[in-house]
Backbone as CSV, one residue per row, in Angstrom:
resi,resn,N_x,N_y,N_z,CA_x,CA_y,CA_z,C_x,C_y,C_z
1,MET,22.065,-24.446,-68.488,22.406,-23.037,-68.334,23.733,-22.751,-69.016
2,PRO,23.746,-21.911,-70.042,24.996,-21.599,-70.742,25.901,-20.732,-69.879
3,LEU,27.191,-20.758,-70.194,28.170,-19.993,-69.433,28.558,-18.686,-70.123
4,ARG,27.861,-18.326,-71.182,28.218,-17.108,-71.908,28.206,-15.909,-70.970
5,ASN,29.324,-15.184,-70.978,29.523,-13.972,-70.178,29.634,-14.229,-68.680
6,HIS,29.642,-15.488,-68.258,29.894,-15.770,-66.847,31.368,-15.518,-66.540
7,ASN,31.619,-14.944,-65.387,32.979,-14.615,-64.966,33.512,-15.755,-64.088
8,ILE,34.546,-16.437,-64.559,35.048,-17.631,-63.885,36.497,-17.408,-63.454
9,LEU,36.760,-17.658,-62.180,38.122,-17.640,-61.675,38.623,-19.074,-61.564
10,ILE,39.749,-19.358,-62.207,40.380,-20.672,-62.120,41.699,-20.498,-61.389
11,VAL,41.783,-21.065,-60.201,43.008,-20.986,-59.403,43.823,-22.243,-59.685
12,GLY,45.015,-22.039,-60.233,45.819,-23.164,-60.683,45.509,-23.516,-62.121
13,GLY,45.328,-22.512,-62.949,44.862,-22.745,-64.310,45.916,-22.649,-65.385
14,SER,47.188,-22.767,-65.010,48.243,-22.633,-66.015,48.578,-23.931,-66.724
15,SER,48.018,-25.034,-66.251,48.288,-26.329,-66.890,47.213,-27.321,-66.472
16,GLY,47.260,-28.493,-67.065,46.409,-29.601,-66.634,44.926,-29.326,-66.675
17,ILE,44.239,-29.734,-65.616,42.782,-29.649,-65.553,42.319,-28.197,-65.572
18,GLY,43.013,-27.327,-64.847,42.624,-25.920,-64.832,42.695,-25.282,-66.197
19,LEU,43.774,-25.540,-66.918,43.926,-24.977,-68.257,42.886,-25.562,-69.210
20,ALA,42.642,-26.859,-69.110,41.624,-27.485,-69.966,40.246,-26.901,-69.695
21,THR,39.962,-26.611,-68.438,38.679,-25.988,-68.095,38.579,-24.603,-68.706
22,ALA,39.678,-23.858,-68.680,39.671,-22.546,-69.320,39.341,-22.674,-70.800
23,HIS,39.935,-23.652,-71.480,39.684,-23.858,-72.916,38.202,-24.116,-73.187
24,VAL,37.612,-25.068,-72.466,36.226,-25.432,-72.765,35.262,-24.331,-72.330
25,ALA,35.590,-23.603,-71.266,34.723,-22.510,-70.835,34.781,-21.340,-71.812
26,LEU,35.975,-21.056,-72.341,36.096,-20.008,-73.354,35.255,-20.338,-74.578
27,ALA,35.238,-21.609,-74.947,34.451,-22.026,-76.109,32.961,-21.797,-75.898
28,GLU,32.531,-21.718,-74.634,31.123,-21.447,-74.330,30.857,-19.960,-74.100
29,GLY,31.891,-19.137,-74.277,31.693,-17.706,-74.170,31.912,-17.129,-72.782
30,ALA,32.530,-17.903,-71.893,32.796,-17.402,-70.542,33.967,-16.427,-70.539
31,GLN,34.026,-15.624,-69.506,35.149,-14.731,-69.257,36.019,-15.382,-68.182
32,ILE,37.325,-15.505,-68.440,38.192,-16.312,-67.591,39.279,-15.463,-66.951
33,VAL,39.433,-15.660,-65.637,40.579,-15.138,-64.904,41.352,-16.340,-64.378
34,ILE,42.636,-16.416,-64.699,43.480,-17.493,-64.204,44.459,-16.929,-63.184
35,ALA,44.429,-17.515,-61.993,45.332,-17.111,-60.918,46.237,-18.292,-60.593
36,SER,47.539,-18.090,-60.697,48.471,-19.177,-60.409,49.842,-18.604,-60.099
37,ARG,50.738,-19.486,-59.678,52.102,-19.051,-59.398,52.877,-18.811,-60.689
38,THR,52.382,-19.335,-61.807,53.060,-19.165,-63.102,52.054,-18.702,-64.159
39,PRO,51.500,-17.507,-63.992,50.463,-17.057,-64.930,50.985,-16.861,-66.349
40,GLU,52.298,-16.682,-66.497,52.849,-16.478,-67.837,52.615,-17.702,-68.726
41,LYS,52.535,-18.890,-68.135,52.260,-20.091,-68.930,50.874,-20.008,-69.564
42,ALA,49.899,-19.583,-68.790,48.537,-19.454,-69.321,48.476,-18.365,-70.383
43,ARG,49.153,-17.237,-70.143,49.156,-16.153,-71.135,49.778,-16.606,-72.442
44,ALA,50.834,-17.414,-72.354,51.507,-17.883,-73.563,50.583,-18.758,-74.402
45,LEU,49.697,-19.497,-73.749,48.823,-20.423,-74.460,47.496,-19.793,-74.880
46,LEU,46.977,-18.898,-74.053,45.638,-18.363,-74.298,45.630,-16.884,-74.652
47,GLY,46.758,-16.217,-74.477,46.885,-14.828,-74.898,45.878,-13.900,-74.252
48,ASN,45.356,-12.968,-75.062,44.462,-11.941,-74.519,43.020,-12.418,-74.372
49,GLN,42.785,-13.719,-74.546,41.444,-14.251,-74.290,41.122,-14.262,-72.801
50,ILE,42.165,-14.200,-71.965,41.973,-14.346,-70.534,42.658,-13.206,-69.785
51,GLU,42.268,-13.064,-68.512,42.972,-12.195,-67.575,43.785,-13.102,-66.661
52,THR,44.990,-12.697,-66.321,45.827,-13.523,-65.455,46.335,-12.702,-64.267
53,VAL,46.633,-13.429,-63.189,47.192,-12.798,-62.004,48.116,-13.796,-61.320
54,ALA,49.222,-13.300,-60.784,50.139,-14.151,-60.032,49.585,-14.331,-58.622
55,LEU,49.434,-15.581,-58.202,48.857,-15.860,-56.887,49.351,-17.199,-56.382
56,ASP,49.874,-17.206,-55.158,50.218,-18.447,-54.462,49.115,-18.697,-53.452
57,MET,48.246,-19.655,-53.738,47.072,-19.829,-52.895,47.416,-20.376,-51.514
58,ALA,48.643,-20.822,-51.295,49.064,-21.265,-49.968,49.375,-20.090,-49.055
59,GLN,49.429,-18.872,-49.611,49.745,-17.678,-48.831,48.457,-16.910,-48.544
60,GLU,47.995,-16.997,-47.312,46.695,-16.425,-46.958,46.601,-14.937,-47.275
61,GLU,47.624,-14.179,-46.949,47.552,-12.737,-47.168,47.467,-12.391,-48.647
62,GLN,48.145,-13.180,-49.491,48.032,-12.962,-50.937,46.602,-13.192,-51.411
63,VAL,46.009,-14.288,-50.944,44.639,-14.624,-51.361,43.669,-13.549,-50.887
64,LYS,43.800,-13.156,-49.626,42.924,-12.131,-49.072,43.038,-10.837,-49.858
65,ALA,44.278,-10.417,-50.141,44.489,-9.160,-50.873,43.923,-9.230,-52.279
66,PHE,44.076,-10.375,-52.946,43.555,-10.503,-54.310,42.054,-10.262,-54.342
67,PHE,41.319,-10.943,-53.463,39.861,-10.807,-53.502,39.411,-9.432,-53.017
68,GLU,40.113,-8.861,-52.056,39.739,-7.522,-51.581,39.945,-6.467,-52.664
69,ASN,40.952,-6.671,-53.506,41.294,-5.670,-54.516,40.667,-5.939,-55.880
70,TYR,40.055,-7.113,-56.051,39.482,-7.432,-57.358,38.221,-6.608,-57.578
71,ASN,38.128,-5.996,-58.714,37.006,-5.122,-59.030,35.964,-5.894,-59.833
72,GLY,35.119,-6.604,-59.129,34.094,-7.373,-59.817,33.600,-8.533,-58.973
73,ILE,32.657,-9.267,-59.545,32.054,-10.435,-58.901,32.275,-11.638,-59.797
74,PHE,32.551,-12.776,-59.196,32.704,-14.016,-59.951,31.405,-14.813,-59.932
75,ASP,31.146,-15.488,-61.037,30.014,-16.410,-61.089,30.418,-17.812,-60.654
76,HIS,31.688,-18.156,-60.897,32.158,-19.495,-60.531,33.620,-19.422,-60.111
77,LEU,33.969,-20.235,-59.133,35.355,-20.401,-58.707,35.733,-21.866,-58.885
78,LEU,36.919,-22.109,-59.410,37.466,-23.458,-59.513,38.845,-23.471,-58.865
79,VAL,39.054,-24.422,-57.962,40.364,-24.607,-57.349,40.948,-25.899,-57.881
80,SER,42.006,-25.766,-58.674,42.608,-26.928,-59.326,44.104,-26.919,-59.075
81,SER,44.569,-27.820,-58.230,46.012,-27.943,-57.980,46.337,-29.422,-57.895
82,GLY,47.014,-29.929,-58.910,47.300,-31.357,-58.972,48.700,-31.664,-58.487
83,MET,48.819,-32.597,-57.563,50.131,-33.009,-57.085,50.068,-34.472,-56.653
84,PRO,50.328,-35.394,-57.594,50.275,-36.810,-57.240,51.313,-37.148,-56.192
85,GLY,50.920,-37.965,-55.238,51.845,-38.373,-54.181,52.073,-39.874,-54.227
86,ASN,53.306,-40.296,-54.087,53.597,-41.731,-54.143,54.690,-42.082,-53.137
87,VAL,54.512,-41.573,-51.915,55.481,-41.827,-50.862,54.783,-42.532,-49.710
88,ALA,55.344,-43.636,-49.248,54.783,-44.349,-48.103,54.816,-43.461,-46.870
89,VAL,53.811,-43.581,-46.019,53.670,-42.695,-44.869,54.922,-42.699,-43.993
90,LEU,55.470,-43.872,-43.729,56.612,-43.950,-42.830,57.901,-43.445,-43.466
91,GLU,57.883,-43.252,-44.780,59.071,-42.770,-45.482,58.965,-41.307,-45.898
92,GLU,57.803,-40.734,-45.736,57.563,-39.386,-46.237,58.259,-38.339,-45.376
93,ASN,58.783,-37.319,-46.032,59.378,-36.198,-45.336,58.257,-35.351,-44.728
94,THR,58.309,-35.171,-43.411,57.223,-34.485,-42.722,57.046,-33.055,-43.210
95,ALA,58.150,-32.357,-43.424,58.060,-30.973,-43.892,57.386,-30.900,-45.256
96,GLU,57.705,-31.851,-46.141,57.084,-31.859,-47.465,55.598,-32.185,-47.369
97,ALA,55.245,-33.089,-46.438,53.832,-33.414,-46.254,53.056,-32.188,-45.780
98,ARG,53.635,-31.442,-44.849,52.989,-30.227,-44.364,52.860,-29.190,-45.489
99,GLN,53.874,-29.096,-46.320,53.836,-28.161,-47.445,52.705,-28.519,-48.406
100,THR,52.516,-29.815,-48.628,51.431,-30.261,-49.498,50.075,-29.895,-48.903
101,PHE,49.920,-30.090,-47.588,48.687,-29.665,-46.924,48.486,-28.159,-47.073
102,ASP,49.558,-27.390,-46.875,49.455,-25.934,-46.967,48.931,-25.506,-48.328
103,LEU,49.411,-26.149,-49.378,48.978,-25.767,-50.711,47.577,-26.280,-51.018
104,LYS,47.384,-27.579,-50.950,46.145,-28.150,-51.495,44.953,-27.998,-50.559
105,TYR,45.142,-28.230,-49.243,43.989,-28.050,-48.352,43.845,-26.600,-47.914
106,TRP,44.880,-26.049,-47.271,44.741,-24.697,-46.758,44.559,-23.690,-47.882
107,GLY,45.174,-23.950,-49.030,44.932,-23.085,-50.173,43.464,-23.092,-50.581
108,SER,42.861,-24.273,-50.602,41.430,-24.378,-50.914,40.595,-23.621,-49.883
109,TYR,40.972,-23.771,-48.624,40.275,-23.078,-47.535,40.341,-21.565,-47.716
110,TYR,41.541,-21.044,-48.050,41.681,-19.595,-48.223,40.844,-19.086,-49.395
111,ILE,40.845,-19.838,-50.491,40.041,-19.419,-51.646,38.571,-19.372,-51.262
112,ALA,38.113,-20.362,-50.512,36.713,-20.373,-50.072,36.436,-19.210,-49.120
113,LYS,37.289,-19.035,-48.134,37.060,-18.026,-47.095,36.977,-16.617,-47.677
114,TYR,37.903,-16.295,-48.571,37.953,-14.938,-49.093,37.267,-14.782,-50.447
115,GLY,37.066,-15.905,-51.153,36.468,-15.827,-52.474,34.958,-15.876,-52.476
116,ILE,34.372,-16.640,-51.563,32.913,-16.782,-51.571,32.199,-15.443,-51.361
117,PRO,32.713,-14.534,-50.529,32.052,-13.223,-50.442,32.060,-12.433,-51.749
118,ARG,32.928,-12.814,-52.696,32.956,-12.157,-54.009,32.293,-13.020,-55.075
119,LEU,31.496,-13.977,-54.648,30.818,-14.901,-55.554,29.351,-14.510,-55.656
120,SER,28.803,-14.568,-56.860,27.400,-14.202,-57.051,26.486,-15.103,-56.218
121,GLU,25.295,-14.613,-55.944,24.384,-15.302,-55.018,24.053,-16.714,-55.463
122,ARG,24.001,-16.958,-56.755,23.701,-18.286,-57.286,24.934,-18.899,-57.949
123,GLY,26.110,-18.443,-57.543,27.342,-18.939,-58.125,27.777,-20.270,-57.546
124,SER,28.943,-20.741,-58.002,29.422,-22.049,-57.555,30.916,-22.019,-57.283
125,LEU,31.314,-22.898,-56.374,32.713,-23.165,-56.074,32.947,-24.653,-56.284
126,THR,33.983,-24.987,-57.016,34.315,-26.388,-57.277,35.761,-26.652,-56.895
127,PHE,35.968,-27.720,-56.123,37.308,-28.187,-55.797,37.639,-29.400,-56.660
128,ILE,38.900,-29.524,-57.055,39.380,-30.757,-57.670,40.086,-31.565,-56.592
129,ALA,39.542,-32.717,-56.283,40.153,-33.605,-55.288,40.887,-34.714,-56.033
130,GLY,40.496,-35.960,-55.821,41.156,-37.059,-56.506,40.502,-38.374,-56.136
131,VAL,40.966,-39.437,-56.751,40.370,-40.755,-56.539,40.856,-41.404,-55.248
132,VAL,41.993,-40.942,-54.693,42.623,-41.691,-53.604,41.794,-41.806,-52.322
133,PRO,40.863,-40.909,-51.999,40.040,-41.171,-50.827,39.060,-42.333,-51.029
134,PHE,38.805,-42.675,-52.284,37.764,-43.648,-52.606,38.323,-44.954,-53.163
135,LYS,39.619,-44.977,-53.430,40.319,-46.166,-53.906,41.620,-46.252,-53.120
136,VAL,41.648,-47.125,-52.129,42.812,-47.209,-51.261,44.007,-47.722,-52.051
137,MET,45.096,-46.953,-52.013,46.326,-47.329,-52.690,47.493,-47.012,-51.779
138,ALA,48.486,-47.879,-51.790,49.677,-47.633,-50.996,50.359,-46.355,-51.468
139,ALA,51.054,-45.708,-50.547,51.883,-44.534,-50.833,51.071,-43.307,-51.233
140,THR,49.816,-43.248,-50.820,48.992,-42.062,-51.106,48.321,-41.522,-49.846
141,GLY,48.860,-41.848,-48.685,48.205,-41.482,-47.433,47.991,-39.995,-47.261
142,THR,49.011,-39.196,-47.544,48.878,-37.754,-47.370,47.853,-37.173,-48.330
143,MET,47.920,-37.569,-49.595,46.972,-37.036,-50.565,45.551,-37.478,-50.260
144,ALA,45.374,-38.719,-49.798,44.035,-39.185,-49.436,43.475,-38.353,-48.291
145,ALA,44.309,-38.065,-47.289,43.860,-37.259,-46.157,43.465,-35.854,-46.599
146,ILE,44.281,-35.255,-47.452,43.981,-33.907,-47.945,42.680,-33.895,-48.734
147,ASN,42.516,-34.877,-49.600,41.311,-34.913,-50.435,40.057,-35.171,-49.609
148,PHE,40.161,-36.042,-48.591,39.032,-36.230,-47.679,38.673,-34.903,-47.013
149,ALA,39.709,-34.159,-46.605,39.469,-32.873,-45.950,38.785,-31.898,-46.897
150,GLN,39.187,-31.896,-48.169,38.534,-31.028,-49.156,37.061,-31.386,-49.306
151,VAL,36.765,-32.681,-49.352,35.373,-33.113,-49.485,34.559,-32.651,-48.283
152,ALA,35.108,-32.832,-47.076,34.397,-32.397,-45.872,34.181,-30.887,-45.878
153,LEU,35.195,-30.143,-46.317,35.071,-28.691,-46.406,33.959,-28.304,-47.375
154,ALA,33.941,-28.941,-48.530,32.944,-28.608,-49.551,31.529,-28.898,-49.071
155,ARG,31.327,-30.039,-48.445,29.980,-30.419,-48.004,29.489,-29.486,-46.900
156,THR,30.391,-29.081,-46.012,30.005,-28.140,-44.962,29.674,-26.775,-45.551
157,LEU,30.528,-26.309,-46.466,30.283,-25.019,-47.099,28.969,-24.998,-47.867
158,ALA,28.602,-26.146,-48.461,27.358,-26.201,-49.230,26.157,-25.825,-48.367
159,LEU,26.233,-26.123,-47.077,25.176,-25.716,-46.152,25.362,-24.271,-45.690
160,GLU,26.601,-23.907,-45.421,26.862,-22.606,-44.809,26.685,-21.428,-45.768
161,VAL,26.933,-21.634,-47.050,26.911,-20.495,-47.986,25.773,-20.589,-48.995
162,ALA,24.836,-21.504,-48.778,23.691,-21.631,-49.681,22.963,-20.282,-49.789
163,PRO,22.422,-19.944,-50.975,22.202,-20.804,-52.143,23.394,-20.933,-53.093
164,ARG,24.527,-20.353,-52.757,25.722,-20.661,-53.547,25.973,-22.159,-53.457
165,ARG,26.545,-22.720,-54.507,26.739,-24.171,-54.565,28.225,-24.510,-54.438
166,VAL,28.512,-25.598,-53.732,29.893,-26.032,-53.544,29.970,-27.530,-53.835
167,ASN,30.835,-27.905,-54.758,30.956,-29.290,-55.186,32.415,-29.694,-55.338
168,VAL,32.618,-30.989,-55.528,33.946,-31.560,-55.718,33.939,-32.449,-56.947
169,VAL,34.952,-32.334,-57.775,35.199,-33.312,-58.831,36.358,-34.190,-58.366
170,ALA,36.140,-35.496,-58.403,37.164,-36.454,-57.968,37.639,-37.244,-59.179
171,PRO,38.686,-36.768,-59.852,39.163,-37.472,-61.036,40.014,-38.673,-60.679
172,GLY,40.021,-39.634,-61.585,40.986,-40.718,-61.496,42.312,-40.263,-62.089
173,ILE,43.163,-41.216,-62.404,44.470,-40.888,-62.973,44.273,-40.266,-64.349
174,ALA,44.823,-39.069,-64.515,44.723,-38.364,-65.798,46.118,-37.930,-66.227
175,ASP,46.335,-37.911,-67.512,47.636,-37.567,-68.081,47.796,-36.054,-68.094
176,THR,48.270,-35.518,-66.977,48.469,-34.086,-66.831,49.935,-33.802,-66.526
177,PRO,50.353,-32.526,-66.627,51.747,-32.191,-66.321,52.171,-32.511,-64.892
178,ALA,51.202,-32.748,-63.997,51.561,-33.090,-62.620,52.373,-34.375,-62.546
179,TRP,52.284,-35.201,-63.598,53.015,-36.475,-63.623,54.380,-36.353,-64.287
180,GLU,54.736,-35.175,-64.761,55.965,-35.039,-65.534,57.227,-35.197,-64.704
181,LYS,57.103,-35.145,-63.381,58.271,-35.372,-62.533,58.718,-36.839,-62.572
182,ILE,57.840,-37.714,-63.045,58.179,-39.133,-63.190,58.814,-39.330,-64.567
183,PRO,59.910,-40.086,-64.670,60.557,-40.309,-65.971,59.559,-40.797,-67.019
184,ALA,59.738,-40.327,-68.256,58.752,-40.558,-69.315,58.440,-42.032,-69.533
185,GLN,59.465,-42.874,-69.602,59.212,-44.291,-69.859,58.449,-44.934,-68.709
186,GLU,58.834,-44.600,-67.498,58.144,-45.136,-66.322,56.693,-44.672,-66.292
187,ARG,56.487,-43.414,-66.651,55.134,-42.866,-66.668,54.268,-43.558,-67.711
188,GLU,54.810,-43.745,-68.906,54.034,-44.388,-69.967,53.719,-45.837,-69.634
189,THR,54.655,-46.519,-69.010,54.405,-47.900,-68.593,53.278,-47.962,-67.576
190,PHE,53.296,-47.032,-66.637,52.241,-46.973,-65.622,50.889,-46.687,-66.254
191,PHE,50.819,-45.687,-67.126,49.559,-45.342,-67.779,49.022,-46.519,-68.599
192,SER,49.905,-47.179,-69.336,49.483,-48.298,-70.176,48.952,-49.448,-69.332
193,SER,49.644,-49.750,-68.243,49.208,-50.826,-67.361,47.852,-50.513,-66.745
194,LEU,47.684,-49.266,-66.294,46.414,-48.884,-65.681,45.286,-48.902,-66.704
195,ALA,45.549,-48.403,-67.903,44.519,-48.376,-68.942,44.003,-49.781,-69.239
196,ASN,44.889,-50.762,-69.213,44.485,-52.145,-69.480,43.588,-52.712,-68.390
197,GLN,43.631,-52.112,-67.186,42.817,-52.592,-66.080,41.483,-51.860,-65.962
198,LEU,41.457,-50.590,-66.383,40.259,-49.780,-66.195,39.122,-50.235,-67.109
199,PRO,37.883,-50.209,-66.615,36.751,-50.581,-67.463,36.645,-49.763,-68.745
200,VAL,37.082,-48.498,-68.714,36.970,-47.658,-69.907,38.144,-47.857,-70.863
201,GLY,39.184,-48.588,-70.440,40.296,-48.914,-71.318,41.257,-47.783,-71.602
202,LYS,41.263,-46.749,-70.770,42.171,-45.616,-70.983,42.320,-44.855,-69.683
203,VAL,43.424,-44.101,-69.571,43.519,-43.133,-68.486,42.830,-41.860,-68.931
204,GLY,42.556,-40.987,-67.983,41.849,-39.766,-68.314,42.742,-38.746,-69.002
205,ASP,42.105,-37.765,-69.611,42.844,-36.609,-70.088,42.194,-35.365,-69.480
206,PRO,42.901,-34.246,-69.447,42.368,-33.066,-68.754,40.988,-32.626,-69.232
207,GLU,40.713,-32.795,-70.522,39.405,-32.353,-71.023,38.267,-33.201,-70.458
208,ASP,38.519,-34.496,-70.186,37.492,-35.328,-69.552,37.046,-34.699,-68.238
209,ILE,38.020,-34.230,-67.470,37.718,-33.654,-66.169,37.095,-32.271,-66.332
210,ALA,37.614,-31.499,-67.270,37.112,-30.145,-67.487,35.619,-30.143,-67.830
211,LYS,35.196,-31.078,-68.647,33.776,-31.153,-69.012,32.905,-31.414,-67.788
212,SER,33.449,-32.170,-66.829,32.703,-32.441,-65.602,32.613,-31.201,-64.727
213,VAL,33.680,-30.406,-64.710,33.655,-29.149,-63.967,32.571,-28.230,-64.530
214,LEU,32.514,-28.107,-65.841,31.497,-27.259,-66.454,30.088,-27.774,-66.168
215,PHE,29.930,-29.083,-66.128,28.625,-29.664,-65.796,28.159,-29.176,-64.422
216,LEU,29.073,-29.186,-63.444,28.699,-28.746,-62.103,28.446,-27.242,-62.060
217,MET,29.201,-26.474,-62.827,28.960,-25.032,-62.869,27.568,-24.732,-63.409
218,LYS,27.140,-25.496,-64.397,25.888,-25.190,-65.085,24.663,-25.826,-64.452
219,ASN,24.854,-26.886,-63.675,23.707,-27.587,-63.091,23.356,-26.952,-61.747
220,THR,22.304,-26.166,-61.724,21.959,-25.388,-60.539,21.243,-26.212,-59.469
221,TYR,21.126,-27.521,-59.693,20.457,-28.387,-58.712,21.449,-29.338,-58.040
222,MET,22.735,-29.042,-58.145,23.753,-29.902,-57.548,24.617,-29.104,-56.579
223,THR,24.659,-29.550,-55.338,25.555,-28.958,-54.350,25.894,-30.013,-53.301
224,GLY,27.068,-29.854,-52.687,27.529,-30.838,-51.713,27.824,-32.185,-52.336
225,THR,28.080,-32.193,-53.642,28.233,-33.426,-54.414,29.700,-33.715,-54.701
226,VAL,30.048,-34.993,-54.697,31.342,-35.442,-55.209,31.076,-36.157,-56.530
227,LEU,31.547,-35.565,-57.609,31.347,-36.132,-58.940,32.582,-36.949,-59.313
228,HIS,32.406,-38.249,-59.434,33.522,-39.156,-59.709,33.722,-39.293,-61.216
229,VAL,34.914,-38.931,-61.681,35.258,-39.029,-63.096,36.571,-39.792,-63.140
230,ASP,36.478,-41.119,-62.990,37.670,-41.909,-62.673,37.856,-43.154,-63.517
231,GLY,37.061,-43.288,-64.590,37.217,-44.444,-65.463,36.887,-45.766,-64.817
232,GLY,36.234,-45.727,-63.652,35.910,-46.958,-62.940,37.042,-47.480,-62.064
233,GLN,37.990,-46.614,-61.750,39.171,-47.076,-60.996,38.827,-47.693,-59.633
234,PRO,37.862,-47.165,-58.867,37.540,-47.814,-57.589,37.003,-49.243,-57.739
235,LEU,36.641,-49.626,-58.954,36.068,-50.966,-59.161,37.140,-52.045,-59.329
236,ILE,38.368,-51.643,-59.532,39.409,-52.648,-59.826,40.319,-52.871,-58.619
């Protein structure tokens, strides 16, 4: 099923996986709305090819108001917010952990709660989770818990809002701006070491994940699914 003229909302689409998804969807003729806290970044890169809106998905009233005031129906929703975590549970700042939950889990919940009523009858919602629920790694406890919660939310919604489809893409480590908070040399050393261990011999890039998102949008026989795009990381 082609995406030509499909109306797609990408929440968190100013960089990384969300932005890459916008690129590949535009190439298929889709109409793109990007909602993020920094929409000017997307406008600078994609210009008038897209519609943009400022939105903090962790703020319920903002999300509710956006969908209530939006004049139209979406064919697909994508929630993409990447925030790698590398803090041991006993060392993690509790307030920061709660803030991460507010953004990634509760933000996903708000988009689903208020966005699905504005989704076409055969439309789809896709969450971006991560590999950490499926590959146990130290210092990822909070992110693993959040991602597990996203998966549970998606699978439940797949039953509750059918025939609309709800799926999850679970990427492995990908070279996205979410990693830029780590010093460049340290980051490159980590990526190189991981690439040498992965069966595919490389870390992911945003377009690898974006192509998987489009696959789920177009495949009308997939719902309640977790699509693993991780280079074989759980195998090592």
